[in-house]
C-alpha positions in Angstrom: -37.3 -36.4 10.0 -34.7 -33.7 10.7 -36.7 -32.5 13.7 -36.9 -36.1 14.9 -33.1 -36.4 14.6 -32.7 -33.2 16.7 -35.1 -34.6 19.3 -33.4 -38.0 19.6 -29.8 -37.0 19.2 -28.0 -34.6 21.6 -26.3 -31.9 19.6 -23.3 -31.8 21.9 -22.5 -35.5 21.2 -23.5 -35.6 17.6 -22.9 -32.2 15.9 -24.6 -32.1 12.5 -21.5 -31.2 10.6 -19.3 -34.1 11.9 -18.9 -37.7 10.7 -20.4 -39.0 14.0 -23.4 -36.8 13.6 -24.0 -38.0 10.0 -23.7 -41.7 11.1 -26.0 -41.1 14.1 -28.7 -39.5 12.0 -28.5 -42.4 9.5 -28.8 -44.9 12.3 -31.9 -43.2 13.7 -33.6 -43.3 10.3 -32.8 -46.9 9.5 -33.4 -48.0 13.1 -36.9 -46.4 13.1 -37.7 -48.0 9.7 -36.7 -51.5 10.9 -38.4 -50.9 14.3 -41.6 -49.9 12.5 -41.5 -52.7 9.9 -40.4 -55.5 12.3 -43.7 -56.1 14.1 -45.6 -56.4 10.8 -43.0 -58.9 9.5 -43.3 -60.8 12.7 -47.1 -61.1 12.4 -46.6 -62.5 8.9 -44.4 -65.2 10.3 -46.9 -66.0 13.0 -49.6 -66.4 10.4 -47.3 -68.9 8.7 -47.1 -70.9 11.9 -43.6 -69.9 13.2 -44.4 -68.3 16.6 -40.8 -68.5 17.7 -39.8 -66.4 14.7 -42.5 -63.9 15.5 -41.1 -63.5 19.0 -37.6 -63.2 17.6 -38.5 -60.5 15.1 -40.4 -58.5 17.7 -37.4 -58.8 20.1 -34.9 -57.8 17.4 -37.0 -54.7 16.5 -37.2 -53.9 20.2 -33.4 -54.1 20.5 -32.9 -51.8 17.5 -35.5 -49.3 18.8 -33.8 -49.4 22.2 -30.5 -48.5 20.5 -32.1 -45.5 18.9 -33.3 -44.3 22.2 -30.0 -45.3 23.9 -28.1 -42.9 21.7 -29.7 -40.0 23.6 -28.8 -41.5 26.9 -25.1 -42.0 26.2 -24.9 -45.3 24.3 -21.8 -45.2 22.1 -22.7 -45.1 18.4 -20.2 -48.0 17.5 -21.8 -50.2 20.1 -25.3 -49.3 18.8 -24.1 -50.2 15.2 -22.8 -53.6 16.3 -26.0 -54.3 18.3 -28.0 -53.5 15.2 -26.1 -55.9 13.1 -26.1 -58.6 15.8 -29.9 -58.3 16.1 -30.3 -58.7 12.3 -27.9 -61.6 12.2 -29.6 -63.4 15.2 -33.2 -63.1 13.9 -31.9 -64.1 10.4 -30.3 -67.3 11.8 -33.5 -68.2 13.6 -35.5 -67.7 10.4 -33.3 -69.8 8.2 -33.0 -72.7 10.6 -36.8 -72.6 11.0 -37.8 -72.3 7.4 -35.3 -73.8 5.0 -31.7 -72.8 4.9 -30.5 -71.2 1.8 -34.0 -71.1 0.4 -35.4 -69.2 3.3 -37.4 -66.1 2.5 -35.2 -64.2 5.0 -31.9 -64.9 3.3 -31.7 -61.6 1.4 -31.7 -59.7 4.7 -28.0 -60.8 5.2 -27.1 -57.9 2.9 -27.9 -55.5 5.8 -25.0 -56.8 7.9 -22.0 -55.3 6.0 -24.1 -52.2 5.0 -25.0 -51.5 8.6 -21.4 -52.0 9.7 -20.0 -49.6 7.1 -22.8 -47.0 7.6 -23.0 -46.9 11.4 -19.4 -47.8 12.5 -16.9 -47.8 9.6 -15.1 -49.8 6.9 -13.5 -52.2 9.3 -16.8 -53.1 10.9 -18.3 -53.5 7.5 -15.7 -56.0 6.5 -16.2 -57.9 9.8 -19.9 -58.2 9.2 -19.4 -59.1 5.6 -17.3 -62.0 6.8 -20.1 -63.1 9.1 -22.6 -63.0 6.3 -20.4 -65.0 4.0 -19.7 -67.6 6.7 -23.4 -68.0 7.4 -24.2 -68.5 3.7 -21.3 -71.0 3.4 -22.5 -72.9 6.5 -26.1 -73.1 5.2 -24.9 -74.3 1.8 -23.4 -77.4 3.3 -27.0 -78.7 3.8 -27.7 -82.1 5.2 -25.9 -85.2 3.9 -24.3 -83.1 1.1 -27.6 -81.6 0.0 -27.7 -77.8 -0.5 -31.2 -77.4 0.9 -32.0 -77.8 4.5 -35.3 -79.5 5.4 -38.2 -77.2 5.8 -41.7 -77.4 7.2 -42.9 -74.3 5.4 -45.7 -74.9 3.0 -45.0 -73.6 -0.5 -48.0 -71.2 -0.7 -47.0 -69.6 2.6 -43.4 -69.5 1.6 -44.4 -67.4 -1.4 -46.2 -64.9 0.8 -43.3 -64.8 3.3 -40.9 -64.2 0.5 -43.0 -61.3 -0.7 -43.2 -59.9 2.8 -39.4 -60.3 3.4 -38.5 -58.7 0.1 -41.0 -55.9 0.6 -39.4 -55.2 4.0 -35.9 -55.3 2.6 -36.9 -52.9 -0.2 -38.3 -50.6 2.5 -35.0 -50.7 4.4 -32.9 -50.1 1.3 -35.1 -47.3 0.3 -34.6 -45.8 3.8 -30.9 -46.1 3.4 -31.0 -44.5 0.0 -33.2 -41.6 1.2 -31.0 -41.1 4.3 -27.9 -40.9 2.2 -29.6 -38.5 -0.2 -30.7 -36.3 2.7 -27.2 -36.4 4.2 -25.8 -35.5 0.8 -28.1 -32.5 0.4 -27.4 -31.5 4.0 -23.6 -31.7 3.3 -23.9 -29.7 0.1 -26.0 -27.1 1.8 -23.5 -26.9 4.6 -20.7 -26.6 2.1 -22.5 -23.8 0.3 -23.1 -22.0 3.5 -19.5 -22.5 4.5 -18.3 -21.2 1.1 -20.6 -18.2 1.3 -19.3 -17.4 4.8 -15.7 -17.8 3.6 -16.4 -15.5 0.6 -18.0 -13.0 2.9 -15.0 -13.3 5.3 -12.6 -12.8 2.5 -14.5 -9.8 1.2 -14.6 -8.3 4.7 -10.9 -9.0 5.1 -10.2 -7.4 1.7 -12.3 -4.3 2.6 -10.6 -4.1 6.0 -7.1 -4.4 4.5 -7.9 -1.9 1.7 -9.2 0.6 4.4 -6.2 0.0 6.6 -3.9 0.5 3.6 -5.6 3.8 2.9 -5.4 4.9 6.5 -1.7 3.9 6.9 -0.6 5.3 3.6 -1.9 8.8 4.4 0.5 9.4 7.4 3.2 7.4 5.5 2.8 9.9 2.7 3.8 12.6 5.1 6.7 10.7 6.7 8.2 9.6 3.4 7.4 12.7 1.5 8.7 15.2 4.0 11.8 13.1 4.9 12.4 12.9 1.1 12.4 16.7 1.0 14.5 17.1 4.1 17.2 14.8 2.7 17.5 17.1 -0.3 18.0 20.2 1.9 21.3 21.3 3.4 21.9 19.1 6.5 24.8 18.2 8.6 26.1 14.6 8.5 24.4 13.6 11.7 21.1 15.1 10.8 21.2 13.6 7.3 21.9 10.2 8.9 18.9 10.5 11.2 16.5 11.6 8.5 17.8 8.8 6.2 17.1 6.3 8.9 13.5 7.6 9.2 13.1 7.3 5.4 14.5 3.7 5.3 12.3 2.7 8.3 9.2 4.1 6.7 10.0 2.3 3.4 10.5 -0.9 5.3 7.1 -0.5 7.1 5.5 0.2 3.7 7.1 -3.0 2.3 5.5 -5.0 5.1 2.1 -3.5 4.5 2.3 -4.3 0.7 3.4 -7.8 1.4 0.4 -8.4 3.7 -1.9 -7.0 1.1 -0.5 -9.3 -1.6 -0.7 -12.3 0.7 -4.3 -11.4 1.5 -5.2 -11.1 -2.2 -3.5 -14.4 -3.0 -5.4 -16.2 -0.2 -8.7 -14.7 -1.4 -7.9 -15.6 -5.1 -8.2 -12.0 -6.0 -4.8 -11.4 -7.4 -4.7 -11.6 -11.2 -1.9 -11.6 -13.8 -1.9 -9.9 -17.1 -0.1 -11.7 -19.9 1.5 -9.5 -22.5 4.7 -9.6 -24.6 7.7 -9.0 -22.3 11.3 -8.3 -23.5 13.3 -10.7 -21.3 16.6 -8.9 -21.6 15.0 -5.5 -20.8 13.1 -6.9 -17.8 16.2 -8.6 -16.3 18.3 -5.5 -17.1 15.9 -3.4 -15.1 16.3 -5.7 -12.1 20.1 -5.5 -12.4 19.9 -1.7 -12.6 17.7 -1.5 -9.5 19.7 -4.0 -7.4 23.2 -3.4 -8.7 23.8 -0.2 -6.6 22.6 -2.0 -3.4 24.9 -4.9 -4.1 27.9 -2.7 -4.8 27.2 -0.7 -1.6 27.8 -3.9 0.2 31.0 -4.7 -1.7 29.3 -7.3 -3.9 29.3 -8.0 -7.6 25.9 -8.0 -9.3 25.4 -8.9 -13.0 23.1 -10.9 -15.3 23.6 -13.3 -18.2 21.0 -14.1 -20.9 21.9 -17.0 -23.2 21.6 -16.3 -26.9 19.0 -19.1 -27.3 16.6 -17.2 -25.1 13.9 -15.5 -27.3 13.6 -11.7 -27.2 10.0 -11.7 -25.9 7.8 -14.1 -24.0 4.2 -13.8 -22.9 4.0 -13.2 -19.2 3.2 -10.5 -16.6 6.1 -8.1 -16.6 5.3 -6.6 -13.2 5.0 -9.9 -11.5 8.1 -11.3 -13.2 10.1 -8.3 -12.0 8.6 -8.6 -8.5 9.7 -12.2 -8.2 13.2 -11.5 -9.5 13.6 -8.4 -7.3 12.6 -10.4 -4.3 15.0 -13.3 -5.0 17.8 -10.8 -5.8 17.1 -8.8 -2.6 17.3 -12.0 -0.5 20.5 -13.0 -2.2 22.1 -9.6 -1.4 20.9 -9.7 2.1 22.3 -13.1 2.9 25.6 -12.7 1.0 28.6 -11.1 2.8 31.2 -11.5 0.0 31.4 -12.5 -3.6 28.3 -11.6 -5.6 24.9 -12.3 -7.1 24.2 -13.5 -10.7 20.9 -13.6 -12.6 21.2 -16.1 -15.4 18.4 -16.8 -18.0 18.5 -19.9 -20.1 16.2 -22.4 -21.9 15.4 -25.4 -19.7 12.8 -27.8 -21.2 10.7 -29.8 -18.7 12.5 -33.1 -18.1 9.2 -35.1 -17.9 7.1 -33.6 -20.7 9.6 -31.9 -22.8 7.6 -28.6 -22.7 9.7 -25.5 -23.4 10.5 -23.5 -20.4 12.8 -20.6 -19.4 14.9 -20.8 -16.2 15.6 -17.6 -14.3 18.4 -18.5 -11.9 19.4 -16.2 -9.1 22.7 -17.5 -7.7 24.6 -16.0 -4.7 27.8 -16.9 -2.9 26.3 -16.5 0.5 26.1 -18.8 3.5 23.8 -21.4 2.0 20.8 -23.2 3.4 20.7 -26.6 5.1 18.5 -29.2 3.4 16.3 -29.6 6.5 15.6 -25.9 6.5 14.7 -25.5 2.8 11.2 -26.8 3.4 10.5 -23.7 5.5 11.4 -21.2 2.7 8.1 -21.0 0.9 5.8 -21.0 4.0 4.2 -17.6 4.9 5.7 -16.0 8.0 8.3 -18.8 8.3 12.0 -18.2 8.3 15.1 -20.4 8.4 16.4 -18.5 11.4 13.6 -17.4 13.6 15.6 -17.1 16.8 15.9 -13.8 18.7 19.6 -13.7 17.7 19.0 -13.8 14.0 21.2 -11.4 11.9 18.8 -10.7 9.0 15.4 -9.1 9.1 12.3 -9.8 7.1 8.8 -11.0 7.7 9.0 -14.4 5.9 6.4 -13.4 3.3 8.6 -12.6 0.3 9.3 -16.1 -0.9 5.8 -17.4 -0.1 4.3 -14.6 -2.2 6.9 -15.1 -5.0 6.1 -18.9 -5.2 2.4 -18.1 -5.5 3.0 -15.5 -8.1 5.2 -18.0 -10.0 2.3 -20.5 -10.0 -0.1 -17.8 -11.3 2.3 -17.4 -14.2 2.3 -21.1 -14.8 5.6 -21.9 -13.3 7.3 -22.7 -10.0 10.4 -21.7 -7.9 12.9 -24.3 -6.8 15.9 -23.9 -4.5 19.4 -25.6 -4.6 21.7 -24.9 -1.8 24.4 -26.3 0.6 25.8 -24.6 3.7 28.9 -22.7 2.8 28.4 -23.2 -1.0 25.8 -20.5 -1.8 22.2 -20.7 -3.0 20.5 -20.8 -6.3 16.8 -20.0 -6.6 15.4 -21.0 -10.0 12.2 -19.6 -11.4 10.8 -21.9 -14.2 8.2 -20.3 -16.5 6.6 -21.7 -19.6 8.3 -20.5 -22.7 5.6 -18.9 -24.8 7.4 -16.7 -27.4 5.6 -13.4 -28.3 6.0 -10.7 -30.7 7.5 -7.4 -29.4 4.8 -4.8 -28.7 4.4 -2.0 -31.3 3.0 1.1 -29.5 0.8 3.3 -31.6 0.1 7.0 -31.4 -3.4 6.6 -30.0 -2.4 4.3 -27.2 -2.6 5.5 -23.6 0.7 6.9 -22.4 2.4 4.4 -20.2 2.1 4.9 -16.5 5.5 6.5 -15.5 5.2 5.4 -11.9 7.5 2.6 -10.8 5.3 -0.4 -10.1 4.5 -0.6 -6.4 5.4 -4.3 -6.4 8.9 -3.4 -7.7 9.4 -0.7 -5.1 8.3 -3.2 -2.4 10.6 -6.0 -3.7 13.6 -3.6 -4.1 13.1 -2.2 -0.6 13.1 -5.8 0.8 16.8 -6.1 -0.2 17.9 -3.8 2.7 14.9 -3.2 4.9 16.7 -0.9 7.3 20.3 -0.5 6.2 23.3 0.5 8.3 24.0 4.2 8.2 27.2 3.7 6.2 25.2 2.2 3.3 23.2 5.4 2.8 25.8 7.2 0.8 25.4 4.8 -2.1 21.8 3.7 -1.6 19.6 4.5 -4.6 16.5 4.4 -2.4 17.7 7.3 -0.3 17.3 10.9 -1.6 20.4 12.9 -1.7 22.7 9.9 -2.1 23.6 10.2 -5.7 20.2 9.8 -7.4 19.2 12.8 -9.5 15.6 14.0 -9.5 14.3 15.3 -12.9 14.3 19.1 -12.9 11.7 20.9 -15.0 12.9 23.2 -17.7 10.3 25.8 -16.6 7.6 26.5 -14.0 4.2 24.9 -14.5 0.8 25.7 -12.9 -0.3 22.6 -11.0 -3.8 22.3 -9.5 -3.9 19.9 -6.5 -7.3 18.6 -5.5 -6.8 17.0 -2.1 -8.9 17.2 1.1 -6.4 16.0 3.7 -4.3 18.8 5.2 -1.2 16.6 5.6 -1.3 15.5 2.0 -1.8 19.1 0.8 1.3 20.0 2.8 3.4 17.2 1.2 2.3 17.7 -2.4 2.7 21.5 -2.1 6.2 21.1 -0.7 7.2 18.6 -3.4 5.8 20.7 -6.3 7.5 23.8 -5.0 10.7 21.9 -4.6 10.4 21.1 -8.3 9.8 24.7 -9.1 6.1 24.7 -9.9 3.3 27.0 -9.0 0.7 25.3 -6.8 -3.0 25.9 -6.4 -4.9 23.9 -3.7 -8.6 22.9 -3.6 -10.2 20.5 -1.2 -12.8 18.6 -3.4 -13.8 17.8 -6.9 -16.4 20.6 -7.2 -13.7 23.2 -6.3 -11.4 21.6 -8.8 -13.9 22.0 -11.7 -14.5 25.6 -10.7 -10.8 26.3 -10.5 -10.3 24.9 -14.0 -13.1 27.1 -15.3 -11.4 30.2 -13.9 -7.8 29.6 -14.9 -6.8 26.4 -16.8 -3.8 24.8 -15.1 -1.1 22.8 -16.9 -1.9 19.6 -14.9 -4.2 18.4 -12.1 -3.2 16.1 -9.3 -6.6 14.6 -8.4 -7.1 12.8 -5.2 -9.6 10.0 -5.8 -11.4 10.1 -2.5 -12.8 13.5 -1.5 -16.0 14.8 0.1 -18.8 16.3 -1.9 -17.4 15.2 -5.3 -14.7 12.5 -5.6 -11.9 12.6 -8.1 -13.4 10.0 -10.4 -16.6 11.9 -11.0 -14.8 15.2 -11.2 -12.5 13.8 -13.9 -15.6 12.4 -15.9 -17.2 15.8 -15.8 -14.0 17.5 -17.0 -13.7 15.1 -19.9 -17.3 15.4 -20.8 -16.9 19.2 -20.9 -13.8 18.8 -23.2 -15.8 16.6 -25.6 -18.7 19.1 -25.8 -16.5 22.2 -26.3 -13.6 20.7 -28.2 -11.1 21.9 -25.6 -7.7 20.2 -25.5 -7.4 17.4 -23.0 -6.1 18.5 -19.6 -3.5 16.1 -18.1 -5.0 14.6 -14.9 -3.1 12.4 -12.5 -5.0 10.2 -10.1 -3.5 10.2 -6.6 -4.9 7.7 -4.1 -3.9 5.9 -0.9 -5.5 2.7 -2.2 -3.1 0.2 -3.7 -5.3 -2.7 -4.6 -5.6 -4.4 -7.9 -7.9 -2.5 -10.2 -7.3 1.0 -8.7 -5.1 2.1 -11.6 -7.6 0.7 -14.2 -10.4 2.6 -12.4 -8.4 5.8 -12.7 -7.8 5.3 -16.4 -11.5 4.4 -17.0 -12.5 7.7 -15.4 -10.4 9.5 -17.9 -7.2 10.1 -15.9 -3.9 10.0 -17.7 -1.7 8.4 -15.0 -1.9 7.1 -11.5 0.2 7.7 -8.4 -0.1 5.6 -5.3 0.6 7.2 -1.9 3.1 7.6 -0.5 4.2 9.7 -3.4 8.0 10.1 -3.9 9.5 13.2 -5.3 11.2 11.2 -8.1 8.0 9.6 -9.3 6.1 12.8 -9.1 8.7 14.6 -11.2 8.8 11.7 -13.7 5.1 11.8 -14.1 4.9 15.6 -14.7 7.8 15.3 -17.2 6.1 12.6 -19.1 2.7 14.3 -19.3 4.1 17.9 -19.8 6.8 17.8 -22.5 8.5 21.1 -23.1 6.3 23.1 -25.5 4.6 26.5 -25.5 2.0 26.9 -22.7 -1.6 27.5 -23.5 -3.8 29.0 -20.8 -7.5 29.5 -20.9 -8.2 32.3 -18.4 -11.9 31.8 -17.8 -14.7 29.5 -18.9 -18.0 30.2 -17.2 -19.6 27.2 -18.7 -17.1 24.9 -17.0 -17.6 26.6 -13.7 -21.3 25.9 -14.1 -20.6 22.2 -14.5 -19.4 22.0 -10.9 -22.9 22.7 -9.8 
């Protein structure tokens, strides 16, 4: 039947996936059924002595068959549907007037009028033909002289056979309708499955592309940010310091845009997950204040937070995503406020409709405010209130869209209240699920000392590329009042990294921190180096030729289990920044994870966390470990 549809219906006029295509295929199947059954039904009426009905049935079948063929020659489908119903109504009228009014064997065929109208044309056509059918039944019911039965010349025995034939034909048509609908349903489901599969493949391809692009962009960004970081800590004149600081800020802003695009892609693909755990509300909000307070004060603004006593100490949520949302909202508040200040307020706020307990995180600023007609643009991706070429404030228009989606993943939502000239309040509502404070144990993995990439991204969005006079107090700029942890003594650090630029950056950073650096270019060389002289710590790139960092770490951990050697601190370093990369590092046996570009502060904090001050223990040579590299 599908091949016949393709033969009779031009694909350019009736594409299979469109409503018109589905209605046209249904018309072809029903039309062919009626056209096939009509002549046989006409012969039955001729046998009963009603030659005019026979001629009428054959003519109606011919009209319907002609409509089927006419679709290929340009006949509009709505016209074909109305002609179908008209032919059925006309032959039906002839039958009932010939054979007995409301007792005619052909009366049940009236049901085809509204069904055909709806199936071939639409709901309005179906209602029209339903009215025609009801009017015809009402007219026939009037009868003659008040009787409800019109006179008939049809013999009872022949009436029985005609009734059987009529009902059999009607059953055949209804069965065709049912089969056609079932076929169309299967076709639609199959098309939906194919479309879903293509969409999944497209999302996977997009995710792979973005992950690869992230890797390729982060490698040169590691050099730009890392080397500018080191330059800013070296003796520079004011003008040189200002230029390098601008390079550093611009690179950070570019990295922020990259991270936002990655987050948006993961949200669209449904690949971004949240991890619910006990979160200390006051600590989380305090961290946001600590990160954003210096930026606000550099612009002459006040920045503080208030947590009402009724707020529980801990709630169950995703601390990284919560801080990301608050950092983004606070960053926007600072950006759009010229005087006054920004306040983060946390308070209980039960749902007014259901009474469900909630927490409200309010970020209020005294800035310019937002007009009511512009507030609908705020949470659309790539949309901004002021998108003119004269706009004062930067940004991609992604931050609020991402924050809203993250809020929904956490079971909440963000609302905005604002008036021009009266400031703005963004309120994050989250379900209040009290949780016990976490109790770390001695056998737990050490916490990852690296600042969450989402927090860095959100904090950077507060002042994407600042004015030069802000640099002196900018906590994001090295050499502007932020101290880097200084090791108490020199450590031997093995760096397994294949990219020459990354080798240069990591060596320079480690030497800046006062450590001895040994470079190898792949995992096999790293295992051999550990066998010859055990380092204090390994910085292990995850993607390397010959043997990647994951497998090299597994082999080192397996050797430690066999020999009883003390665990060697291993830090995964990768340019990938997708969800699951950190977990993959920990599963391989690494102790911590650094995402490129690596900052000097995060590198120093990681080393200080994993290498507390204690007597060094060196193993000068272990031939068995060197053999493991083979």
